[in-house]
N, C-alpha and C positions, 0 to 999 in steps of 0.2 A: 622413585615415584611412589606416591601414596594414592591408592585407589580406594574408592568407596566400597563398603561392604556390599556384596550382592544382595544381602537382606534389605538394603535400603530401597531396592527397586522391587516393583510388584508386577512382574510380567503377566501374572494371572489375573491382575486387577484391571480388567478391561473397562475403562470409563468412556469409551467412545459413545457418541450420540446414538448410533444405531443399536449398539448392544444394550444400553440403558433403556432406550425406548422399548425394545422388545421385552426386556425383563419386567418392566413396569406394566406393560399392557397384558402380559401373560399372568401376572400376579406372582411371579417368582421372586420379585424384589419390591421393596417399598422405599421411598425416599428416606423415611425415618430410619430404617435399618441401615441403609447405605451410609447416611451421614453419621450415625453412631459409630460405625466401623472406621470411617475416614477420620473422625475426630480423635479416636484413640490412637490411630497410627500417626496422625499429625503431631500430637503431643509428644510422642516418642521421638520422631524425626526432628522436631523443632529444637530439641536440645543440642543437636549436632549441627544443623544447617541454618538455624536462626532465620528461617524464611518468613515466619509470621510475627508481626508486631502485636497483633490482636487476633487470636483464634476464637471464633464464636463458640460460646458454651451452649449447653442444651437449652437453657432458658432463652438465650438470644436467638436460637434457631427455631424455637417453637412457633412463633407467628408464621414463619414461612412454611413450615411443615404442616401446620393446621390448615392453612389456606389451600395447600395442595390436596389434602385428604378430602376436601369437599368437591374436588374436581375429578373428572374422568381423565386418565393419563393421555388419552388420545386428543383431548381438547386443547392442549397447549403444546407448541412446538418444542419447548425446552423444559417440559415437565420433569422436575426432579433432577435436573442437570447441575452438578456442583461446580461453582466457579469461584476463583480467588480475585481479590481486588487490591491493586497497588495502593499503599497508604498515603497517596496524595489525591485520591478519588473518594468522594464522600459516600458513606453508607449511613443511612439515618440511624441515629442513636448510638453510633460507635465512634470513638474519637478518631479524628484525622490528625496525624502528627507530621507528615512529610519527613519522617525520621528526625524530628527535632522535638523532644518532649515539651520544651518551654513554649513552643509554637502551637501546641495541640488545642483543638476545639472540637466540640461535639455537634455535628450538624443535625438539624431537625428533619431535613429532606435528603434523600439520596441524590447523587449526581444523575442527570437526565439519562445517561447511557445505562447506569446501574438500574434505575427504575424501569427502564424499558425491558431489560433482561429479566427482572423479577416479574414483571407483568406477563412475560412469555413463559414463566414457570421455572426459571433458573433459581438456584439456591446459593446465596453467598456463604462461603465458608470462613472467611476472615480477611483481615487487612495485612498486606505483605510488606516485607522489608524493602528498603530502597536506599540508594545513595542520597544523602541528605539534600532536601529541596530538589531532588531529581537532577542533581548536578554531578555527573560522573558516569562513566561507562564500565566500571569494574566491579561494583557490588561490594566494595570494602569501606565505603565512606558512610558508615552508619553508627551512631552511638549504641544501637541495639546489637552490634556485632556484625562483622563481615560475613558474607555468604560464600562458603566453599562450593566448588564444583562437584556434583555427585559422581562424575565420571573419573575424576582425578582431583583429590582434595588439595594437592599442591597448587592448584589453579583456582581463580575466582569463578563465580557463576556468571560474571558479567553484570552490567548494570545500565542504567540505574534501576531498571525493573527486575532486580535480582530475585526477590522472593516470588514474584509472579511467575517467572520462568521455572523456578524450582518446584512450585506447587504442581505444575503440569508434569515436569520431568520425573518427579518423585511419585507420581501416581496419586496425588491428593486432590486433584481437580480435573475435570474434563477439559476445561479451558480457563484462561485467566485474562484479566485486563491489566495492561501496563500503560505507560505513556512513552512517547517517542518524539523528542524534540531534535535530538542530534544523533540518534542511534540507540536510545535507551531501550527500545524493544528489539531491534534487529541484532545487536551484539549479544545479549543474553540468549536470544533464540539460537544463534549460531553455536554458542558454547554449550548449549544443552541439547542439541540435536532436534530442535523444534522448528516449526513454521512460525515466523513472526510477521504478521500483517501490519504494515505501517500505512494506514489509509491516506488517501488524499486529504490535505488540510481541510477541516470543516465538515468532513463527511460524517464523523461521529462527534456528537456534542461534547464540548469541553466545559459546559456549565456544570459546576460542582467539582471541578478539578483545580487543585492549588496551582496558580499560575507560575510558570517558569519563564517562558517567552510566549506570551499570549498569542502573538501573531503567528507563531510556529508550532505551538503545542498540538500534539495529536494523541488521542487514545488509541492504543494498539492492542492486538489480539494475539495470544499465544495458543497454539494447538499442536497436536501431533501431526495432523493431516491437513493439507491445503484444502481438500474438499470440505472439511468441517469448518475451517476458517472462512471459506467462501460463504457457507450457509449462515454462520454466525454474523458475518458482516452484513449480509443481506437483511437479516432479521433486525439487527441493531440500528441500522441507518434510519434516521428520521430527521427531516428538515424542521428547524425551529425558527420561524420567522422573527421571533422576539429576541433571539440570541445573535449578537453582532457577528460572530465568527462562523455561524452555521451557513452551509451552502447547499443548494439544490443538487441532488444526485441525478445525472442524466439517465434516461430510460435504458440505454445500452449497458449501464453499470449497475442496474438495480437488482440483478439476480445472478446466481451462479451459472457459469457457462458449462463447466464440466467437461471431462473427457480428454482426448488427445488432440493436438493442434493441427490446423491446416498449415501449408507452407508459410514460412515467415522469415523475416530478416531481423537479426539481432546484432547489436553493436558490441564490440569488445575493445578495450583500450589497446593502443599500440604496445608492442612488447617492451619497449624501453620506458614506458610510462607506468608500468607496474612497480609497486613498492612492497617488498616482502619482509623487509627489516631483518634479514638474516635467516628466515625460515626456509629450509630446503625442501619441505614437503608440500607446502601450499601451491607452488607453481604447477606441480604435477596434478594435484587435486583439481585445480582450476581447469587445466587442459582436459581432464576427464569430464568435467561438467560441460565444457564447451562441446566436446564430442557427443555427449548425451543429448544436448539440444539439437545438434546437427542430425543425430539419428532420429529425432522426432520431426524432422522436416525443416529445420532451421538452416539459414545460411548466414555465417558469421561475416561481419563487415567491420574492419578496423576503423576506429574513430580517434580523433584527437581528444584525449581525456583531460588535457591540461586545464581547460577552462572550468571543468567540474572541480578539480583539485584546488584551483585558485579561489573558487567560490567558497569552498570549505574553510579556508583560512579566515574568512570574514566573521565566522560565528563566534570565535573567542578572541577576536581583536577587541580593543577597548570599546569601540562603538558597538560591536556585536554583543558585548556583555552588559551594555547599558539597559537593555530590557529586563535582564535578570535583576539588575540593581533596582530598577523601578518596581519589580514584583515584590522583593522582600529585603531590599537594602536597608530600609528604615528599621525593620526588625533586627537585622544583623547589627546595625549601629547601636541599637538600644540594648541588645542582649549578646554582646560579643563572646562572652564566656560560654554561651549555650550553643554556639555554632562551631563546627569543626574548623581547625586552622586552615586546612586545605580548601574548604569552601570559601572562607574569607579571602584567601589568596586568589581564587578564581574570580570572585566578584569584584575585588578592589579596583581593577582597571576601569570597570564600567562607571564608577563614580567620578572618574577623571575625564571621561569623554565629553566633548563639547557638542553642541547642536551642529556645528559645522562638521565635526568628525562624523556624526551620524549621517548627515546629508551626503558627504563624500562617499561614505560606505554604501549608502543606498544607490547612489549613482553608479558606483563600480559594480554592485550586484546586478543592476539593470543591464549593464553592458555584457556581463558574463552570462546572464540568463538568456539574452538574445542570441549569443553564440551557442549556448548549450541547446536551446530550443531548436535552432536550425540544424544542429548535429543530430538530434533525435527525430526530426521531421520525417525523413525517409525510412525510419526503422519502426518495427513493431515493439521492440524493447531493447534494453541493453543488459548484458551480463557482466557483473563485477563481483569481486570477492566481498564478503560481508566485513571481514577485518583482515589486516595483513598478516598478523601472527598473534598467538596468545602469549601473554606474559604470566609468569608465576606470581603468586601473592607476594613472595619475597622480592621479586624484581619490581613490582608495582610499589611496594613500600619504600624501596630504595630511591625511586624517582617517580613520585606519585603523579605529578602534573604532566611530565613528558610521556610516560607510559600510557596514561589515560588518554592524552591527546592522540597518540598513535593508534589507539583502538578505534578512533573515529575517522580515520583517514578516508574510508569509503562510505561513510554514513553522514558526516556533518553537513554536506551540501544539499541533501535531498529536500528537506523542508524549505530551505532558503530559496530553492529553485522551483518549489511547488510541484513536486513529482510524487508519484505513488511508488511504493517499494514492497517487495515480499522477500523476506529471508527464508531460504529453504535448505534443509540438510543436504550435504553433498559429500559424504564420506567421513572418515575420521583419521586422526593423526596416529603415529605409532605409540604415543604416550596415552592413548585411550580417549583423548578429547574429541568430541564431534567437530566437524568443520563444515562450513556452509558458504553458499553464494547468495547473491541478491539479484532478483529480477527487477529491473528499474524501468519505469514507464512514465509517460506524460500523466498529468492530472486526470483522474476519473478513468483510468485503465485498470482499476483494482481487480475487478472480476476477471478480466482477461489474464492478468498476471497470475492470479490464483488458479485459474484453469490450467495455465501452462505449468505452474508449480506442481499441480496435481499429476499432470502427465509426466513431469520430471521425476516425481517420487515413484510413480508406477508407470513406466514407459509403455507397457502393453495394455494399460487399462483404457477402456472406453465406457462412457456413461451414457446410456440411452441413445447411442449412435450420434450424439451431438458433439462436435469438436469445438474446444474453446478457441475463439478467434477465427472460426470459420468465416471467411470474408469473401465478398463477391465483388467483382470488378463492375463498375458502372461507367459507361462512356457518356460524357456530357459535352454539349456543344454550344451552350448559350448562357442563359441567366444563372446557371449553376456553376459556371467557371469560377476559378479562384478569384475572390475579391468582388464578384458581381452580386446583384441583389438577392438571388436565391441560393447562393453558396452555403448560407447558414443551415439549410435543410440537410446538407451533407455533414457539416461540422457538428451539428447537434446530435447526429447519429454516430459519432465517432469516425467520420470519414477521414481518409488520408489520401493525399494526392500521390499517385504512383508515377505518372509521366504525362508530359504534353506531347502529342503526336498528331497524325493525320489519319483520316479514313482512307480506304482504297478509293480510286477515282471513279466511284460508282454512285455518288450522292449529289443531291441538290439541297441547298440551304435556303429556307424562307423565313421571313419575319412575319409572325402572325399579327393580325390586327388586334387592337385593344391594349390594355396595360394602363398604368404601370404595374409591375415591371413588364417590359416587352419580352416575349418568349420566341424561341426559334422553332422551326419545324425542319427536321432532317428526314428526307425521304430518298429512297433508292430510285435511281433513274438510269435509263440507257445512255443518256447524254450527260452523265454525271461528271463531277470533278472531285478532287481530294479536298476535304474540309478539315480545318484545324479543330482538334478536340482535346479533351483531357480525360485521362483514365483515373478514376478514384476507386478506392476500396472502402466498403462499409461492411459491418457485421451482417451475415446472412439473415439474422433474426430481425434486422431493422429494415429490410428491403420492403416488406409489406407496408409499413407505415410511410416509407418514402413514396411508394407508388400511390398511396391514398392522398398524399400531399401534392402530387403533380398536377392533377386536374386535366380533363379532356380539352383538346383532342390528342394530348400527348399520352404516351404509354411507354412500356419497356418492351424492347425486342432485341434482335441480334444485329450488331453493327460490325462490318468487316473493316479491319484496320489495315494500314499500309503495309504492315509486316506479315499480313496474311492470317492473323489471329482473328477469331470471331468472338466478340464480347457482348455482354448485355449492355444496352444503352438506351437513351431517350430517342424515340422515333415518333413520327406523326402519321396519322391516318391520311391516305391519299385524298380521300373525299373531303378533307377539312381545310383545303388550301384556298377556298374562295376568299378573295380580298387580301390574301397574303402576298408579300413582296418577295420575289426571287432575288436573293442577295448572293448567289453562288459565286459571282464574279469576284467578290472580295476575298474568297478563300476561307472565311471564318467570321465568327460573330464579333470578335474584338476589332478586327479590321473594319467591319461595317460600322460599328459604333464610333470608331475614330473618324471615319469619313463623314458621318452624320454630324459630329461635333464641330467639323470645320466648315460646314455649309449652313 
């Protein structure tokens, strides 16, 4: 085993956001001094790790440093924070190569996400190495040289965002930007002991990113701590209505949640569905991660993971590679000698796929997504390994396509299915390599996942007394029921259906006058009956806005359910029933609606 020199790491070089902010505001440090020190160290380490394709020099850094010197350190949230940029993401005035020198161009403008971070005070340090055209998960497919792992140099750094992960793990940047289409952010995060935030598709702008699979591409964030990744994500997100792939971020996902979680349910694959590819240590590390989530208040639920694995196979099938072929196939055809043979091999099937192949692939994906969505519906998240096992550089070179494909076993399906994912460190192997798990959730659960990842990293930590995913049960009985006109008010706030049940036999149900939509009134009564209801969960932080949207005479109060539990739910003031129709005989709102439709 070959380990990196301890001198490669800088345990005393604390580049955390909190430490740098404090140092800048006290005057103990300036961005100019910090960047001068980082550049010197980066030049030295780059000879061994080949993490930078272009390291900014003093002259290229000067505009950023001069702009900050005219500002108060407290005036910008990322004042003087150094970050690295994967070299398929544009930085104004610096060549973008996508690890292919013949493809290089020099953009006049920075990518939208880079420009946003610079506006917030962050300083770019350079453009980082990657698997050519972001096609690979191992970090060895680059004409600039492969990137070894700093924890054990017999192994790769992981890719395709290899240099971006190294910039953080080697203490040369507080955070970095990568891209993640098939796992290119999560795999190197796991192999470097980092948090890798793979946001929901469209959350971070991909304008100014060299396309790989435009419909799937995501900008990802590397950081040491999930709390920092959560803050960075919240700061960097911005909707761009003029950019076709940009999406609105819902209010519940707009800010870090922080702290330790409330009780939650998490999925785990059935035991027979795990694939470890001969690694004897990963199963035990995964079990420890599962136990840690349970200690945080989670309850594990076994799920059928096969549809997820089946979806993953579509990414590199001929129809799946057609989008990569569309992105840079013409360049490859015109410059075959400038493209690595393994990249040409991966792309070739995409040129042969027909439109019919793509339609069939899309139809199959839709079927699988429907099954996977239904699997995730009753869960708060799912816990999976980030990769089945690590391969040495020698093993990857012996079978480059197979070994690379195996690294993506637990990552390839995520963007195809439109999910959010956070890779989080979860121990290490006996050979010194970090090991990690992924917290997987539905689209726009990014901040919830990051909050849980923060608690996973520091199980006893609490931030401001607020728990990530603190959720509140809401009992609904009418227009807010699943599929009915006002249900969107729950869905838009991240609501999740917990159960369909009945109240205790102590209630009367009325249909209020007016509408549409027609609204119910649930009131407690001595001559009451049991009424059909649904119990939903929403983030506690969203309850206030939900209450504001309800409108008089309805409000929130306590509702006694058939099992004797007392939950918060929609109720109506007794004095507001003038003109209302008592529909209790039907036993519920849906039955009353069905009766009305027949008459």
